[in-house]
C-alpha positions as CSV (number, residue, x, y, z in Angstrom):
1,M,27.4,-47.8,-8.2
2,G,25.2,-48.9,-5.5
3,E,26.1,-46.0,-3.3
4,R,25.7,-43.4,-6.0
5,L,22.0,-44.7,-6.2
6,K,21.6,-44.3,-2.3
7,L,21.2,-40.7,-2.7
8,F,18.1,-40.5,-4.8
9,R,16.0,-43.0,-2.5
10,F,14.3,-40.5,-0.4
11,Q,11.7,-40.6,1.4
12,E,8.3,-40.3,-0.7
13,N,7.7,-36.3,0.6
14,A,11.2,-35.5,-0.2
15,N,10.9,-37.5,-3.8
16,L,7.5,-35.2,-4.8
17,Y,9.1,-32.2,-3.4
18,L,12.2,-32.7,-6.2
19,K,10.1,-33.3,-8.7
20,S,8.1,-30.1,-8.2
21,I,11.0,-27.9,-7.8
22,M,12.8,-29.3,-11.1
23,M,9.7,-28.1,-12.6
24,S,9.7,-24.7,-10.9
25,S,13.2,-24.2,-11.5
26,L,12.9,-25.1,-15.3
27,A,10.1,-22.4,-15.7
28,Q,12.1,-19.9,-13.5
29,G,14.7,-20.1,-15.9
30,A,12.9,-19.6,-19.0
31,Y,11.5,-16.9,-17.3
32,G,14.8,-15.3,-16.5
33,V,15.7,-15.0,-20.2
34,I,12.5,-14.0,-21.7
35,Q,10.9,-11.1,-19.2
36,G,13.5,-8.1,-19.5
37,L,13.2,-9.0,-23.5
38,Y,9.1,-9.2,-23.5
39,I,8.7,-6.2,-21.7
40,L,11.4,-4.4,-24.0
41,S,9.5,-5.5,-27.1
42,L,6.9,-3.5,-26.3
43,G,8.4,-0.6,-26.1
44,F,9.3,0.4,-22.7
45,D,13.0,1.2,-21.4
46,E,15.0,0.2,-19.1
47,S,13.2,2.1,-16.2
48,I,9.7,0.5,-16.4
49,L,11.4,-2.9,-16.1
50,G,13.7,-1.7,-13.2
51,T,10.4,-0.4,-11.8
52,I,8.9,-4.2,-12.6
53,L,11.5,-6.2,-11.5
54,S,12.1,-4.0,-8.0
55,A,8.1,-4.5,-7.1
56,R,8.5,-8.4,-7.7
57,M,11.6,-8.2,-5.4
58,L,9.9,-5.8,-2.6
59,A,6.9,-7.7,-2.6
60,A,9.2,-11.2,-2.1
61,A,10.5,-9.4,0.8
62,F,7.3,-8.4,2.8
63,A,5.6,-11.7,2.3
64,S,8.2,-13.8,3.5
65,I,7.3,-13.1,7.1
66,P,3.7,-14.2,7.3
67,A,4.6,-16.6,4.3
68,G,7.0,-18.3,6.8
69,I,4.3,-18.1,9.7
70,I,1.6,-19.7,8.0
71,S,4.4,-22.4,6.8
72,D,4.5,-22.9,10.8
73,T,1.2,-23.0,11.8
74,K,-0.5,-24.6,8.6
75,G,1.9,-26.8,7.2
76,R,4.4,-26.5,4.4
77,R,2.4,-28.3,2.0
78,P,-0.7,-25.8,1.4
79,V,2.1,-22.8,1.0
80,L,4.1,-24.6,-1.1
81,I,0.8,-25.3,-3.6
82,A,-0.2,-21.5,-3.2
83,G,3.6,-20.7,-4.0
84,G,2.7,-23.1,-7.7
85,I,-0.3,-21.5,-8.6
86,L,0.3,-17.9,-7.8
87,T,3.4,-18.5,-9.8
88,T,1.3,-19.6,-12.8
89,V,-1.3,-16.8,-12.2
90,G,1.9,-14.5,-11.9
91,Y,3.4,-16.0,-15.7
92,T,0.7,-16.2,-17.1
93,G,-0.8,-13.0,-16.1
94,M,2.7,-11.2,-17.8
95,A,1.8,-12.8,-20.8
96,L,-1.4,-11.5,-21.3
97,S,-0.1,-8.1,-20.0
98,S,0.4,-4.6,-21.9
99,S,0.2,-2.0,-19.2
100,P,3.4,-1.4,-16.6
101,L,0.6,-1.6,-14.1
102,S,-0.9,-4.7,-14.9
103,M,3.1,-5.8,-15.5
104,I,4.2,-4.7,-11.9
105,L,1.1,-6.2,-10.0
106,F,1.3,-9.7,-11.5
107,S,5.2,-9.3,-11.0
108,C,4.3,-8.5,-7.1
109,V,2.6,-12.1,-7.2
110,V,5.6,-13.9,-8.6
111,G,7.3,-12.2,-5.6
112,V,4.8,-13.4,-3.4
113,A,4.9,-16.7,-4.2
114,Q,8.9,-17.0,-4.5
115,A,8.7,-16.4,-0.7
116,C,6.0,-19.1,-0.3
117,Q,8.3,-21.4,-1.6
118,M,11.5,-19.7,-0.4
119,T,10.1,-20.2,3.5
120,S,8.8,-23.8,2.8
121,G,10.6,-25.5,0.9
122,A,14.0,-26.4,3.1
123,P,11.9,-26.9,6.1
124,L,10.0,-29.8,4.5
125,M,13.0,-31.2,3.0
126,A,14.8,-30.8,6.8
127,E,11.5,-32.4,8.4
128,T,10.9,-35.8,5.6
129,S,14.5,-36.5,5.6
130,S,17.0,-38.6,8.5
131,P,20.1,-36.3,9.6
132,E,22.0,-38.9,7.8
133,E,20.3,-38.3,4.4
134,R,19.7,-34.8,5.0
135,P,23.0,-33.4,3.0
136,S,22.3,-35.2,-0.1
137,L,18.7,-34.3,0.0
138,F,19.7,-30.7,0.0
139,G,23.1,-31.2,-2.4
140,V,20.6,-33.3,-4.8
141,N,18.0,-30.5,-4.3
142,F,20.8,-27.8,-5.5
143,S,22.0,-29.5,-8.2
144,L,18.5,-30.7,-9.9
145,S,17.4,-26.7,-9.1
146,M,21.0,-25.5,-11.3
147,F,20.8,-27.8,-14.1
148,A,16.7,-27.3,-14.3
149,N,17.4,-23.7,-14.4
150,M,19.9,-23.8,-17.2
151,A,17.8,-26.3,-19.3
152,G,14.7,-23.5,-19.2
153,S,17.6,-20.9,-19.6
154,L,18.5,-22.8,-23.3
155,I,15.0,-23.2,-23.9
156,G,13.6,-19.8,-22.8
157,G,16.5,-18.3,-25.3
158,F,15.9,-20.4,-28.3
159,L,11.5,-20.8,-27.8
160,P,11.1,-17.7,-28.8
161,Q,12.9,-17.4,-32.3
162,Q,11.3,-20.9,-33.1
163,L,8.2,-19.2,-32.8
164,G,9.3,-15.7,-34.6
165,F,6.6,-16.4,-37.5
166,M,4.2,-15.1,-35.2
167,G,5.9,-11.7,-34.7
168,Q,8.4,-10.9,-31.8
169,V,5.5,-9.6,-28.7
170,T,3.4,-12.8,-29.4
171,A,6.3,-15.3,-29.7
172,F,7.5,-14.1,-26.2
173,R,3.7,-14.1,-24.7
174,V,3.4,-17.4,-26.5
175,S,6.6,-18.7,-24.4
176,L,6.0,-17.5,-20.8
177,A,2.1,-18.8,-20.8
178,L,3.9,-22.0,-22.2
179,F,5.8,-21.9,-19.5
180,S,3.1,-21.2,-17.3
181,I,1.7,-24.3,-17.5
182,V,5.4,-25.9,-16.8
183,T,5.3,-24.2,-13.4
184,L,1.4,-25.7,-13.1
185,I,2.6,-29.2,-13.6
186,G,5.1,-29.3,-10.5
187,V,2.0,-28.1,-8.5
188,F,0.3,-31.8,-9.1
189,P,3.4,-33.7,-7.1
190,V,2.6,-31.6,-4.1
191,Y,-0.7,-31.7,-4.2
192,K,0.7,-35.8,-2.9
193,I,2.7,-34.8,0.0
194,V,1.9,-36.3,3.4
195,E,2.3,-33.6,5.9
196,H,3.0,-34.8,9.3
197,Q,2.6,-31.8,11.3
198,L,4.4,-31.3,14.7
199,H,1.6,-29.1,16.2
200,L,-1.0,-31.4,15.3
201,E,0.3,-34.7,16.6
202,E,0.9,-32.3,19.6
203,G,-2.6,-32.3,20.2
204,K,-3.5,-36.0,19.0
205,K,-1.9,-36.7,22.1
206,D,-4.0,-34.6,24.5
207,P,-7.7,-35.8,23.5
208,S,-9.1,-32.8,26.3
209,V,-7.5,-30.2,23.9
210,N,-10.4,-28.9,21.3
211,V,-9.0,-26.3,19.2
212,D,-11.8,-24.1,17.4
213,V,-10.9,-21.9,14.5
214,G,-10.7,-18.8,17.0
215,D,-7.9,-20.9,19.1
216,E,-6.2,-21.1,16.0
217,E,-6.5,-17.7,14.4
218,S,-5.4,-16.3,18.1
219,S,-2.6,-19.1,17.8
220,A,-1.1,-17.8,14.6
221,L,-1.5,-13.6,16.2
222,E,0.3,-15.3,19.1
223,K,3.2,-16.8,17.0
224,A,2.9,-13.8,14.7
225,K,3.7,-11.3,17.8
226,V,6.4,-13.7,19.1
227,E,8.1,-14.0,15.5
228,L,8.6,-10.5,15.3
229,K,10.0,-10.2,19.3
230,G,12.5,-12.4,18.4
231,L,13.4,-11.0,15.0
232,V,14.3,-7.7,17.4
233,D,16.3,-9.7,19.9
234,V,18.0,-11.5,17.2
235,M,19.0,-8.3,15.9
236,R,21.0,-7.4,19.0
237,N,23.7,-9.8,18.2
238,R,26.7,-7.8,16.3
239,D,27.7,-10.7,14.2
240,V,24.2,-10.5,13.0
241,L,23.9,-6.8,12.0
242,I,27.4,-7.2,10.6
243,L,25.8,-10.1,8.2
244,L,23.0,-8.3,7.3
245,A,25.3,-5.5,6.4
246,Y,26.6,-7.7,4.1
247,S,23.9,-9.1,3.1
248,V,22.6,-5.6,1.9
249,L,25.5,-4.1,0.0
250,I,25.9,-8.3,-1.5
251,G,22.0,-7.8,-2.2
252,F,22.0,-3.9,-3.6
253,G,24.9,-4.7,-5.6
254,A,23.5,-7.8,-7.6
255,G,20.2,-5.5,-7.9
256,L,22.3,-3.6,-10.1
257,V,23.3,-6.1,-12.8
258,V,21.9,-9.8,-12.4
259,P,18.4,-9.1,-13.4
260,F,20.0,-7.2,-16.5
261,F,22.0,-9.9,-17.6
262,N,19.6,-10.8,-20.8
263,V,18.8,-6.9,-21.7
264,F,22.7,-5.9,-21.6
265,L,23.6,-9.0,-23.7
266,S,20.8,-8.1,-26.1
267,G,21.2,-4.4,-26.0
268,K,24.9,-4.4,-25.7
269,L,26.3,-6.5,-27.8
270,Q,23.2,-6.8,-30.0
271,V,22.7,-10.6,-30.0
272,D,19.1,-12.4,-30.4
273,S,17.5,-14.5,-27.2
274,G,18.9,-17.4,-28.5
275,V,22.6,-16.4,-27.7
276,V,21.0,-15.0,-24.4
277,G,19.6,-18.1,-23.6
278,L,22.5,-20.0,-23.9
279,I,24.8,-17.7,-22.6
280,L,22.9,-17.7,-19.1
281,S,22.7,-21.6,-19.4
282,L,26.6,-21.4,-19.8
283,S,27.2,-19.3,-16.7
284,Q,24.9,-21.0,-14.6
285,G,26.4,-24.8,-15.9
286,A,29.8,-22.8,-14.2
287,T,28.7,-22.2,-11.5
288,A,27.2,-25.5,-10.5
289,I,30.8,-26.7,-11.4
290,A,32.4,-24.2,-9.1
291,G,30.0,-24.6,-6.5
292,L,31.6,-28.6,-5.9
293,I,35.2,-27.0,-5.2
294,A,33.9,-24.5,-2.5
295,P,33.3,-27.0,-0.2
296,I,36.9,-28.5,-0.6
297,L,38.3,-24.7,-0.5
298,A,36.8,-24.3,2.8
299,N,37.9,-27.1,3.9
300,K,41.7,-26.2,3.2
301,Y,41.3,-21.9,4.3
302,G,38.6,-21.9,6.2
303,K,34.8,-20.8,5.3
304,V,35.9,-17.1,5.5
305,K,38.4,-16.8,3.5
306,T,36.9,-18.8,0.9
307,V,33.9,-16.5,0.9
308,V,35.8,-13.5,0.8
309,G,38.7,-15.1,-1.5
310,T,36.2,-16.0,-3.8
311,Q,34.5,-12.6,-4.3
312,L,37.1,-10.7,-4.8
313,A,38.2,-12.6,-7.4
314,S,34.6,-12.3,-9.4
315,I,35.2,-8.5,-9.5
316,P,37.6,-8.0,-11.8
317,F,35.4,-10.2,-14.4
318,L,32.7,-8.1,-13.3
319,L,34.5,-5.1,-14.6
320,L,35.6,-7.1,-17.8
321,I,31.6,-7.5,-18.8
322,A,31.3,-3.4,-19.0
323,L,34.1,-2.7,-20.6
324,P,34.7,-4.7,-24.0
325,P,32.0,-4.8,-26.6
326,N,32.7,-8.0,-27.6
327,I,30.6,-11.2,-27.5
328,Y,33.3,-13.6,-26.4
329,L,35.2,-11.8,-24.2
330,V,32.0,-10.9,-22.1
331,S,30.5,-14.1,-22.6
332,F,33.9,-15.5,-21.0
333,A,33.5,-12.5,-17.9
334,L,30.0,-13.4,-17.2
335,F,31.1,-16.9,-16.8
336,M,34.0,-16.5,-14.6
337,R,31.7,-13.5,-12.1
338,S,28.9,-16.2,-11.9
339,A,31.1,-18.8,-11.1
340,L,33.5,-16.8,-8.9
341,M,30.8,-15.1,-7.2
342,N,28.2,-17.9,-6.9
343,M,30.4,-20.7,-6.1
344,S,31.0,-19.8,-1.9
345,N,27.1,-19.4,-1.9
346,P,26.5,-22.4,0.3
347,V,30.1,-21.8,2.4
348,A,28.4,-18.3,3.4
349,S,24.9,-20.0,3.9
350,N,26.0,-22.4,6.4
351,F,28.4,-20.1,8.4
352,S,25.1,-18.1,8.8
353,M,23.5,-20.6,10.8
354,E,26.8,-20.9,12.7
355,I,26.8,-17.0,14.2
356,V,23.5,-18.0,16.6
357,E,21.5,-20.9,18.7
358,A,20.3,-23.5,16.8
359,D,16.7,-22.0,17.8
360,K,17.6,-18.7,16.1
361,R,18.7,-20.1,12.9
362,G,15.1,-19.7,11.1
363,K,14.8,-16.0,12.2
364,I,17.9,-15.3,10.8
365,S,17.6,-16.5,7.6
366,S,14.2,-14.5,7.3
367,L,16.0,-11.4,8.1
368,M,19.0,-12.2,5.3
369,R,16.1,-12.9,3.0
370,I,14.1,-9.5,3.6
371,S,17.4,-7.3,3.5
372,D,18.4,-9.2,0.4
373,N,15.3,-9.0,-1.2
374,I,14.6,-4.8,-0.2
375,A,18.0,-4.3,-1.0
376,R,17.8,-5.7,-4.3
377,S,14.5,-4.4,-5.0
378,L,15.8,-0.8,-4.7
379,S,18.9,-1.6,-6.8
380,A,16.9,-2.8,-10.0
381,Y,14.2,0.3,-9.7
382,A,17.9,2.3,-9.7
383,A,19.5,0.5,-12.1
384,G,16.4,0.7,-14.8
385,Y,16.7,4.4,-14.6
386,I,20.2,4.6,-15.0
387,M,20.8,2.4,-18.0
388,S,17.3,4.3,-19.5
389,R,19.0,7.9,-18.6
390,Y,22.4,7.0,-18.8
391,N,24.3,4.0,-20.0
392,Y,24.3,0.0,-19.4
393,E,27.4,0.1,-17.6
394,I,27.7,2.3,-14.9
395,P,25.8,-0.1,-12.7
396,Y,28.6,-2.5,-13.2
397,F,31.2,0.1,-11.7
398,I,28.7,0.7,-8.5
399,T,28.4,-3.0,-8.0
400,A,32.0,-3.4,-8.0
401,V,32.2,-1.0,-5.4
402,L,29.7,-2.5,-3.0
403,Y,31.4,-6.2,-3.6
404,F,34.7,-4.5,-2.4
405,L,32.8,-3.0,0.5
406,A,31.2,-6.1,1.8
407,S,33.9,-8.0,1.3
408,V,35.7,-5.7,3.8
409,I,33.2,-5.8,6.2
410,Y,32.9,-9.7,6.0
411,W,36.6,-10.0,6.5
412,K,36.4,-7.7,9.2
413,G,33.7,-9.0,11.2
414,F,34.9,-13.0,10.8
415,G,37.9,-13.1,9.5
416,G,40.0,-13.8,12.7
417,R,37.1,-15.3,14.6
418,E,35.9,-18.2,12.6
419,E,37.3,-21.0,15.2
420,E,35.6,-19.3,18.0
421,I,32.1,-19.1,16.1
422,I,31.7,-22.1,15.1
423,S,32.9,-24.2,18.6
424,K,30.3,-21.6,20.1
425,A,27.8,-23.5,17.8
426,Q,28.3,-26.7,18.3
């Protein structure tokens, strides 16, 4: 029991971040259920929804590099605070918007906020934990995020139903507005973080150093140039290119279906928002449980086999979602697809950090985020068009082909070289 409690005895900064991410994930889960249904309830079709989702992902992709540079130069805390405030602004704006143009604008705001959170969260946890407690901290962060997301999906599905007396559109708007308050509450713990920035500490060591605003701006510009050059250098690595090709295919496939699960369930199966929220919540629970099995499989069969095997196993269930108009069968297929496709994500993420030297891992992480977001942005736009012009099923068949190709590329690139790659990284 004492060992179990010890997992949560982190440094104060880490505990404050966990409180913040819990509130953020709660709102994110609800937002994922409500947004698509809300947009369709306004009378817009799936192509408009696809454009709005695409704008968010594209904004996240383009904001990733500047957000990362600012995070490195100015600190994690201000970037996380900005991310929380921008999320609140984006959610509130979506709740008050009635035109596609304004929704696209506020969706971009949410995308920039996500880039802020993605680029600063993991570094903050790494910097506020010892090597011994770091695995526990990242594990607790993943679990809290997943279960908070589950709770958000469940509440986000049933809350509009309880507010149904206001009318469908107003119920969705009020629900979005309430969850924007939740994101704002999540900002307050971040305000209490006391960050010890490395570059500030270095400045204190030399009293002769007098840094003015002009020097800081010049330093930031130089860092941006170095960062961009570093990204180009990393891309000359063949293994990185294989990894990026894999990331693009997975991202493009995911963007065709994942953002539209709520719309698919509501439109094809004619279920209400409460059932949609329940199904998505349970599928996230299945993913959380399956994630505990992935490390065991990786230790027994290897990381590459685990990634490829689980992803290939998810494809039949992906196709099963698109075929029968049966709520129970579709729900089961959705649970299995989500669990199998996502369970090896931590394993794949860990392996991706091992194909390059330690000082280049941040750059490959940025490249993968950018490639994934851009791919998802393009495919979300395409999926919206396909669903509005043809039917809901076609994107699922395209995604199945893309997932298969991605698995083949991953296996061809790394299948027989896993031990060699890991030994180089050590």
